[in-house]
C-alpha positions in Angstrom: 0.0 0.0 0.0 1.5 3.4 -1.0 1.7 5.9 1.8 -0.1 9.1 1.2 1.8 12.4 0.9 0.1 13.6 4.1 1.7 10.8 6.1 5.3 11.5 4.8 6.7 13.1 7.9 9.4 12.4 10.5 8.0 10.8 13.6 8.4 12.6 16.9 9.8 11.1 20.0 6.3 10.9 21.4 5.2 8.8 18.5 7.5 6.0 19.6 5.4 3.7 21.7 6.2 3.6 25.5 8.0 0.3 26.1 9.1 -1.4 29.3 9.9 -4.8 27.9 11.5 -5.2 24.4 10.7 -8.0 22.0 13.6 -10.1 23.3 12.2 -10.0 26.8 14.7 -7.4 28.2 13.4 -5.0 30.8 13.7 -1.3 29.9 13.5 1.9 32.0 11.2 4.8 31.1 11.4 8.3 32.7 7.6 8.6 33.2 6.1 5.1 33.4 7.1 2.2 35.6 5.7 -1.3 36.3 5.4 -1.8 40.0 4.3 -5.5 40.1 6.4 -8.5 40.9 7.6 -11.3 38.7 4.8 -13.4 40.3 2.3 -10.8 39.1 3.8 -11.1 35.6 3.6 -14.8 35.7 -0.1 -14.4 36.5 -0.4 -12.0 33.5 1.3 -14.6 31.3 -1.2 -17.2 32.5 -4.1 -15.0 31.6 -2.6 -14.2 28.2 -2.0 -17.9 27.4 -5.5 -18.9 28.5 -7.1 -16.0 26.6 -5.3 -17.2 23.5 -6.5 -20.7 24.0 -10.1 -19.5 24.4 -9.7 -17.6 21.2 -8.2 -20.6 19.3 -11.0 -23.0 20.5 -13.7 -20.5 19.6 -12.2 -20.1 16.2 -12.2 -23.9 15.7 -15.8 -24.1 16.9 -16.8 -21.6 14.3 -14.9 -23.6 11.6 -16.9 -26.7 12.7 -20.2 -24.8 12.3 -20.9 -24.5 16.0 -20.6 -20.7 16.0 -21.9 -18.3 13.3 -19.0 -15.9 13.6 -15.9 -15.2 15.8 -13.6 -12.2 16.0 -10.1 -13.4 16.9 -7.9 -11.6 19.3 -4.7 -13.3 18.3 -1.7 -10.9 18.9 -3.6 -8.5 21.1 -3.3 -10.4 24.4 -0.9 -8.0 26.1 -3.1 -5.0 25.2 -6.1 -6.7 26.7 -4.6 -8.4 29.8 -2.4 -5.4 30.7 -5.2 -2.9 30.5 -7.7 -5.2 32.3 -5.3 -5.8 35.2 -5.3 -2.0 35.7 -9.0 -2.0 36.4 -10.4 -2.2 39.9 -13.8 -1.7 41.6 -15.7 0.5 41.1 -14.4 1.0 37.6 -16.7 0.0 34.7 -15.5 -1.8 31.5 -17.2 -1.2 28.1 -16.0 -3.5 25.4 -16.4 -3.7 21.6 -16.6 -7.3 20.3 -13.1 -8.6 20.5 -12.2 -8.1 24.2 -12.3 -11.8 25.1 -9.1 -11.4 27.2 -10.6 -8.5 29.1 -13.7 -10.5 29.8 -11.6 -13.4 31.1 -9.8 -11.0 33.5 -13.1 -9.6 34.7 -14.4 -13.1 35.6 -16.8 -13.6 32.7 -17.3 -17.3 32.0 -15.9 -17.9 28.4 -18.9 -20.2 27.7 -21.1 -17.2 28.2 -19.1 -15.3 25.6 -20.1 -17.9 23.0 -23.9 -17.4 23.4 -24.0 -14.3 21.1 -21.9 -15.9 18.4 -23.9 -19.2 18.6 -27.2 -17.3 18.4 -28.5 -18.8 21.7 -28.5 -15.6 23.7 -27.3 -12.0 23.9 -24.4 -11.3 26.2 -25.5 -13.7 28.9 -23.0 -12.8 31.5 -24.0 -10.7 34.6 -22.7 -7.4 33.4 -23.5 -5.4 36.5 -21.7 -7.6 39.1 -18.8 -8.2 36.7 -18.7 -4.5 35.7 -18.1 -5.8 32.2 -20.8 -4.6 29.9 -22.3 -6.2 26.7 -20.2 -6.5 23.6 -20.9 -3.7 21.1 -21.2 -4.7 17.4 -22.1 -1.3 16.0 -18.7 0.2 15.5 -17.9 3.0 17.9 -21.3 3.3 19.5 -20.1 2.1 22.8 -17.8 5.1 23.3 -20.9 7.3 23.7 -22.4 4.9 26.2 -19.2 4.9 28.1 -19.1 8.7 28.3 -22.7 8.7 29.6 -21.7 6.1 32.3 -18.7 8.2 33.3 -20.8 11.3 33.6 -23.2 9.3 35.8 -20.2 8.4 38.0 -19.4 12.1 38.3 -23.0 12.9 39.4 -23.0 9.9 41.8 -20.0 11.3 43.6 -17.6 8.5 42.6 -14.9 10.8 41.2 -12.4 13.0 42.9 -13.0 11.8 46.5 -10.4 12.2 49.2 -10.6 8.4 49.6 -9.0 7.1 46.3 -10.5 3.7 46.8 -14.0 5.2 46.5 -13.3 6.7 43.1 -14.2 5.0 39.8 -13.7 5.6 36.1 -14.8 4.0 32.8 -12.5 2.3 30.3 -14.0 1.8 26.8 -12.4 -0.3 24.1 -12.4 0.2 20.4 -10.2 -0.3 17.3 -8.3 2.0 15.0 -11.1 1.8 12.4 -13.6 3.1 15.0 -11.7 6.3 15.3 -13.1 7.2 11.8 -16.6 7.0 13.1 -18.6 10.1 14.1 -19.7 8.5 17.3 -16.2 8.2 18.6 -15.4 11.8 17.8 -18.6 12.9 19.4 -17.7 10.9 22.5 -14.3 12.6 22.6 -15.9 16.1 22.4 -18.5 15.4 25.1 -16.0 13.7 27.4 -13.7 16.7 27.1 -16.5 19.3 27.7 -17.7 17.5 30.8 -14.3 16.2 32.1 -15.8 12.8 32.2 -13.7 10.1 34.0 -13.3 7.9 30.9 -10.2 6.2 29.4 -10.6 5.7 25.7 -8.5 2.6 25.0 -7.8 2.2 21.3 -6.3 -1.1 20.2 -4.6 0.0 17.0 -4.1 -3.4 15.4 -3.2 -1.8 12.1 -6.1 -3.0 10.0 -9.8 -1.9 10.0 -10.8 -5.1 8.2 -8.8 -4.5 5.0 -8.1 -0.8 5.4 -4.7 0.0 6.9 -4.5 2.6 9.7 -2.0 4.6 7.7 -4.7 5.7 5.2 -7.2 6.5 7.9 -5.3 9.3 9.7 -2.6 11.8 8.8 -1.3 11.7 12.3 -0.8 8.9 14.9 -4.2 8.2 16.5 -3.1 9.2 20.1 -2.6 12.8 18.8 -6.3 13.2 18.1 -6.8 13.7 21.9 -4.9 17.0 21.8 -7.5 18.5 19.4 -10.2 17.8 21.9 -8.2 19.1 24.9 -7.2 16.0 26.8 -4.1 13.8 27.0 -3.2 11.1 24.6 -0.4 8.5 24.9 0.9 5.7 22.6 2.1 2.5 24.2 3.6 -0.7 22.8 0.5 -2.9 22.8 2.6 -6.1 22.8 4.3 -5.1 26.0 2.0 -6.1 28.9 4.1 -4.2 31.5 3.9 -0.9 29.6 0.2 -1.4 28.9 -0.6 -2.0 32.5 1.5 0.9 33.7 0.0 3.4 31.2 -3.5 2.3 31.8 -3.1 2.5 35.6 -1.9 6.1 35.1 -4.8 7.0 32.8 -7.4 5.4 35.1 -5.9 7.1 38.2 -6.0 10.5 36.4 -9.6 10.0 35.4 -10.6 8.8 38.9 -9.1 11.9 40.5 -11.2 14.2 38.4 -8.5 14.9 35.7 -10.9 14.1 32.8 -10.6 11.8 29.9 -7.4 10.1 28.4 -6.8 8.5 25.1 -4.5 5.4 25.2 -3.4 4.1 21.8 -2.1 0.5 22.2 0.0 0.0 19.1 -0.4 -3.7 18.4 -1.2 -6.1 15.5 -4.0 -8.4 14.6 -2.2 -11.6 13.7 -5.4 -13.4 12.7 -8.4 -12.4 10.6 -10.7 -9.6 11.4 -13.4 -12.2 11.9 -13.8 -15.8 10.7 -15.5 -14.5 7.6 -12.4 -12.6 6.6 -9.3 -13.7 4.6 -6.4 -11.4 5.5 -4.1 -12.9 2.9 -6.1 -10.9 0.4 -4.8 -7.5 1.7 -1.6 -7.9 3.6 1.7 -9.6 3.0 3.3 -12.6 4.7 6.4 -10.5 5.4 4.3 -8.1 7.4 2.8 -10.8 9.5 6.2 -12.4 10.1 7.6 -9.1 11.3 4.9 -8.8 13.9 4.9 -12.4 14.8 8.5 -11.8 16.0 7.0 -9.3 18.5 4.5 -11.9 19.9 3.4 -10.6 23.3 3.3 -14.0 24.9 6.8 -15.1 23.7 8.2 -11.7 24.9 6.9 -12.1 28.5 7.8 -15.8 28.6 11.4 -15.0 27.6 11.7 -12.5 30.4 10.1 -14.8 33.1 12.2 -17.8 32.0 15.4 -15.8 32.2 14.4 -14.4 35.6 13.8 -17.9 36.9 10.2 -17.0 37.7 8.8 -19.9 35.7 10.1 -23.3 34.7 9.1 -26.4 32.8 6.8 -27.6 35.6 5.0 -24.3 35.7 4.6 -24.4 31.9 3.3 -28.0 32.0 0.7 -27.1 34.6 -0.4 -24.2 32.4 -0.7 -26.4 29.4 -2.9 -28.8 31.4 -5.0 -25.9 32.6 -5.5 -24.6 29.1 -6.4 -28.1 27.8 -9.1 -28.5 30.5 -10.4 -25.0 29.8 -10.6 -25.8 26.1 -12.5 -29.1 26.8 -15.0 -27.2 29.0 -15.4 -24.6 26.3 -16.2 -27.2 23.6 -18.6 -29.1 25.8 -20.2 -25.9 27.0 -20.8 -24.6 23.6 -22.7 -27.5 22.2 -24.7 -27.8 25.5 -26.0 -24.2 25.4 -29.8 -24.3 25.6 -31.7 -23.3 22.5 -33.6 -20.0 22.9 -37.4 -20.0 23.4 -39.2 -17.9 20.8 -41.5 -16.5 23.5 -38.5 -15.0 25.3 -37.8 -12.6 22.3 -40.8 -10.5 23.4 -40.6 -11.0 27.2 -37.0 -9.6 27.3 -37.8 -6.3 25.6 -40.0 -4.5 28.0 -40.6 -4.8 31.7 -44.4 -4.6 30.9 -45.0 -5.9 27.4 -47.3 -3.6 25.4 -50.5 -5.0 24.0 -49.2 -4.7 20.4 -46.2 -6.9 21.2 -48.4 -9.3 23.1 -50.6 -9.8 20.0 -47.5 -10.1 17.9 -46.0 -12.8 20.2 -49.3 -14.8 20.0 -49.2 -14.7 16.2 -45.6 -15.9 16.0 -46.1 -18.6 18.6 -49.2 -19.8 16.6 -47.0 -19.8 13.5 -44.3 -21.8 15.3 -46.9 -24.3 16.5 -48.2 -24.8 13.0 -44.9 -26.5 12.1 -45.3 -29.0 14.9 -48.9 -29.8 13.8 -47.6 -30.5 10.2 -45.2 -33.1 11.4 
C-alpha cells in the first residue's frame, strides 16, 4: 500500500510507543512510566494471556466446525487486553467492543457465556453489573458514547475526585483503529472533554480496519487526536504487557481523581483475521505478518520470566494442562448451550410488554406451533 503524501513526515519522539519490555524479553527503563508489580504478578499475567489465546483458538475452531456463526479473533492482542484489564479495579466500569475476550476473562466472565451471542442462543448472557463488564458492542464506535454517559453518571453519583482514592471510579472503553473514523467516537471525545468525564478511551490499534490499513485513515498517529479535543493522549507498545498496565493505571488514576478523559493508543497487531468471515491474505503480506509475529506478546513475556527464573518447565506444563481443561470445557459448554425459546424474544424487551407486542407474540407462537402440527 503506497503511503499518502500527508503521512510522509518524520515521527516525533512521542510517536515512539512507550515500552518497558522489548521483543527479546529485556526490561527497559522509562522516565515517566514504571511497572510496580512483581515477577509473580507477571507470571499471573502470562497465565491470563495464554488462557485468553486458548479460548480464542478454541472459539475459532468451533466456528470452523459450524458451532458458531462468527468469531472475531484476538490473536496478537493479548498484552493490550490483559495489561489494561489488570489496571481495572472496583468501582471501575468496562465497556468493550466485540473482541475483548481477554478483558472478559480477567473480569471473571465465563468464556462459555461469551459464546452465546456468536452461537445465536442468547445476547451477552454474562452478569454485566456484578462483573462491571458490559455487553459487547457490534455497532462500530457506538459504545464510546455509552461509556461517556456512564462516566458522567459516576461524576454525578460522587464516585470521582473523592479524598478516599479507593472510593473513586472511572470507565474504560475499548475500540479499534477503524472506529476512530466513526462520528460516534469523535462525538464521544468532544462530550468527554467538555464535561471532564472520567473515561479512558482505549484504542487497540491493530493496524487494520478489516482490509483498510490505519495509515490511510489518519494523517497523524491516533493518540494525537486527543490534543485536538483538549485532553491527554499517549501511545504505548500494545505487545508489552508491562507498559500497557503501567500506562492504563496512570490513565485510570488520572480519570478517577477528576482529571478528565485520556486516550490510550495501544500499538499492536491483529495476527489473525478480522473475523472468521475474513481472509487477511487478500490484503496484507506474509512478510508483514512475520515481522509482527517476531513481536509476539506471549513469547516476549515468557522469555523474560524464564530468564528471571520466575517460571520453569513444571510451571509451563501445569499451564498447558489448565489450558487443555479450559478448552475441553469450552467445547462441551458450547454444544450444550440451551436453544432459545421464541417466546423470550418478546418478554425480554419491556418490563411490561405492550399490547401490540403481546398480540405479535401470540401470532408468532401460533405460526411456530403450525410446524409442529404439520409433522
